C-alpha positions in Angstrom: 20.8 233.9 203.5 23.0 233.4 200.3 24.2 230.0 199.0 26.7 228.6 196.4 25.1 225.7 194.7 21.3 226.6 195.1 19.3 229.2 193.7 16.1 230.1 196.2 12.4 232.0 194.8 9.6 232.7 196.8 6.5 234.1 195.0 2.7 233.4 195.7 3.3 231.0 198.7 5.2 228.8 196.5 9.0 228.2 197.6 11.4 226.8 194.5 14.9 225.5 195.5 17.2 224.7 192.6 20.1 222.7 192.7 22.7 224.5 191.2 25.5 222.7 189.8 25.5 222.4 186.1 28.8 221.2 185.1 28.0 218.5 188.2 25.3 218.0 186.3 24.1 218.6 189.8 25.2 216.1 192.2 25.1 215.8 195.5 28.2 217.1 197.3 28.6 217.7 201.2 28.3 220.8 200.9 25.2 220.9 198.6 23.5 218.7 200.7 24.2 221.1 203.4 23.0 223.8 202.1 19.7 222.1 200.6 19.0 221.8 204.6 19.3 224.8 205.6 17.1 226.1 202.5 14.8 223.0 204.1 14.5 224.2 207.0 14.1 228.5 206.7 11.8 227.5 203.8 9.5 225.8 206.5 10.0 227.8 209.1 8.6 231.1 206.4 4.8 231.9 207.0 5.0 233.1 203.4 5.8 229.6 202.2 2.5 227.1 202.0 4.7 224.9 199.4 8.4 223.5 198.3 9.4 222.8 194.8 12.6 221.4 194.7 14.4 220.8 190.6 17.7 221.4 189.1 19.5 223.7 187.7 19.3 223.5 183.2 18.0 220.7 181.3 19.8 217.8 182.0 19.3 216.5 185.3 17.4 217.1 188.5 20.1 215.5 190.1 22.8 213.1 188.9 23.7 211.6 192.4 26.6 211.6 194.6 29.6 213.5 194.1 31.6 209.7 194.0 35.1 211.8 194.6 34.1 212.6 198.0 33.8 209.3 199.4 35.6 207.1 197.1 38.8 206.4 200.0 36.0 206.0 202.9 36.4 203.4 205.1 33.9 201.0 206.6 33.2 203.7 209.6 33.1 206.6 207.1 30.8 205.2 205.0 28.5 204.4 207.4 28.9 207.6 208.8 28.2 209.1 206.0 24.8 207.4 205.1 23.4 208.2 209.1 24.3 211.7 208.6 23.0 212.4 205.2 19.8 210.8 205.9 19.2 213.0 208.9 20.3 215.9 207.5 18.5 215.6 204.4 16.5 213.0 203.2 14.5 212.2 206.6 14.1 215.8 207.2 12.5 216.6 203.8 10.5 213.5 204.4 9.2 214.5 207.8 8.8 218.4 206.8 5.5 219.9 207.2 5.5 222.0 204.4 4.6 219.9 201.3 7.9 218.9 199.0 7.0 218.6 195.2 10.1 217.0 193.3 10.5 218.4 189.9 12.5 216.2 187.8 13.8 217.7 185.1 16.6 214.9 183.4 18.4 212.4 185.5 17.6 211.7 188.4 19.8 208.7 189.9 21.3 207.4 193.2 21.1 210.7 195.7 19.2 212.5 193.1 16.4 209.6 193.1 16.5 209.3 196.6 15.7 212.9 197.6 13.1 212.9 194.7 11.5 210.0 197.2 12.1 211.8 200.2 10.0 214.4 198.8 6.2 213.8 199.4 5.5 213.5 195.5 7.6 213.7 192.3 6.7 215.2 188.8 8.8 214.3 186.4 9.1 215.9 182.0 9.4 213.5 179.0 13.0 213.3 179.0 13.7 212.4 182.6 16.0 209.4 183.7 15.5 207.6 187.3 17.8 205.5 188.7 19.9 203.5 191.7 22.9 202.4 190.1 24.6 202.2 193.1 25.9 198.2 193.0 27.3 198.9 189.4 30.0 200.9 191.9 30.1 198.2 194.8 27.9 199.7 197.2 24.2 200.2 198.0 22.3 203.1 198.0 22.2 204.7 201.4 20.1 207.4 201.4 17.1 205.9 201.9 16.6 204.1 198.3 16.7 200.3 199.4 13.5 201.1 201.8 11.7 204.5 200.3 11.8 202.6 196.4 9.9 199.3 197.6 7.3 201.5 198.9 6.3 203.6 195.9 6.8 200.7 193.1 6.8 197.8 195.3 9.5 195.4 196.0 9.8 193.4 193.2 10.3 196.3 191.1 12.8 197.9 193.6 14.7 194.5 193.5 14.7 194.9 189.8 15.9 198.4 189.5 18.4 197.8 192.0 20.0 195.0 191.3 20.1 195.4 187.8 21.7 199.4 188.2 19.8 200.3 185.1 17.1 203.4 184.3 14.2 203.8 183.7 12.6 206.5 181.9 9.7 208.8 182.8 7.3 206.8 181.2 7.6 203.6 183.2 7.8 205.6 186.5 4.6 206.9 185.6 3.3 203.7 185.5 5.5 202.4 188.4 4.1 205.0 190.4 7.3 206.9 190.8 6.1 210.2 189.6 2.5 211.3 189.8 2.3 213.3 186.3 4.7 213.3 183.1 4.7 216.4 181.0 7.2 217.9 178.4 10.0 219.8 180.6 8.9 223.3 179.6 5.4 222.3 180.9 6.9 220.8 184.2 7.6 224.0 186.6 4.2 225.5 185.7 2.3 222.1 186.7 4.2 222.1 190.1 2.9 225.8 190.6 -0.5 225.0 189.7 -0.5 221.7 191.8 1.0 223.8 194.6 -1.7 226.9 194.3 -4.2 223.7 194.8 -2.5 222.7 198.3 -2.8 226.3 199.2 -6.2 226.6 198.7 -6.3 224.0 201.8 -5.8 224.2 206.0 -1.7 224.2 206.6 -2.1 222.7 210.0 -4.5 220.0 208.7 -2.0 219.4 205.6 1.0 219.2 208.1 -1.2 216.8 210.6 -1.6 214.2 207.1 1.9 213.8 206.5 2.9 212.8 210.0 0.0 210.3 209.7 0.6 209.2 206.4 4.6 208.8 207.1 3.9 206.9 210.6 2.3 203.8 208.6 6.2 203.6 207.1 7.8 203.6 210.6 8.5 200.5 212.2 6.9 200.0 215.6 4.4 202.9 215.1 0.5 202.2 214.4 -0.4 204.2 211.2 -3.5 204.5 212.5 -3.2 205.4 216.2 -1.3 208.4 214.4 -4.1 209.0 212.6 -6.5 209.6 215.4 -4.0 211.2 217.6 -3.8 213.7 214.4 -7.4 214.2 213.3 -8.5 214.7 217.2 -5.7 217.8 217.5 -7.2 219.5 214.7 -10.5 219.8 215.8 -8.4 222.2 218.7 -6.9 224.6 215.7 -8.3 227.6 214.4 -7.9 226.7 210.6 -10.6 223.9 211.7 -13.3 226.8 213.5 -12.5 228.3 209.8 -13.1 225.9 207.7 -16.3 224.4 209.3 -17.8 227.5 209.9 -17.2 229.1 206.1 -18.4 225.4 205.4 -21.7 226.1 206.9 -21.8 229.7 205.6 -21.5 228.6 202.1 -18.5 230.5 201.8 -14.4 229.9 200.8 -12.2 229.3 203.8 -9.5 231.9 204.5 -7.5 229.3 206.7 -5.4 231.2 209.6 -3.1 228.9 209.3 -2.9 228.2 213.2 
């Protein structure tokens, strides 16, 4: 499938999705959100893809926000629909994907850009990265999950301050907050993501998908995460990956997981 605003490359079990709107600092418009949905969906279904990395083109921005020109004249009804459709199509979709998704934040990650990064399973940043949710400076609030995921990652107080001030934090502060896992020089960002992706690929993809479900369950209102963990744990015993993993351990050899 060809894309207008994305570049895709699959190598050594990792698919890298690059948002390619450098003149707009990779801002998310309706077309790009739809393309991202398709790209993530196809990568998740691809048996050759074990890990997904998402990043932005150029050296300035991961995603510098949403394309404001598309919704500046929206009504109350249209605004609510925009948030609901965007969350379902991309942000919640990515958060619950069975394939691990790493955000490689290579510059500005603002508004919808930070929301996309937070929807990923974890985040890495380059030293030049800047992150923030500046929506209140436009008279609106984050609408793609930012008010929910940011407190989960950095705590309520820090999230309140970041959202209310509409300010940005740098990569080291994001690391201190727990918003990103690692900070490296820009030229080292993708190689580090690929190195971690290779470590992930050594393990059972079936077990990893079940771990994602169990971890996410802790953040769903009305869902008992411990019960989800018990269910996913038990289901592992019926998989070929479990049989291979335990057999390899007992035979003192490296496991060769079939992914089923």
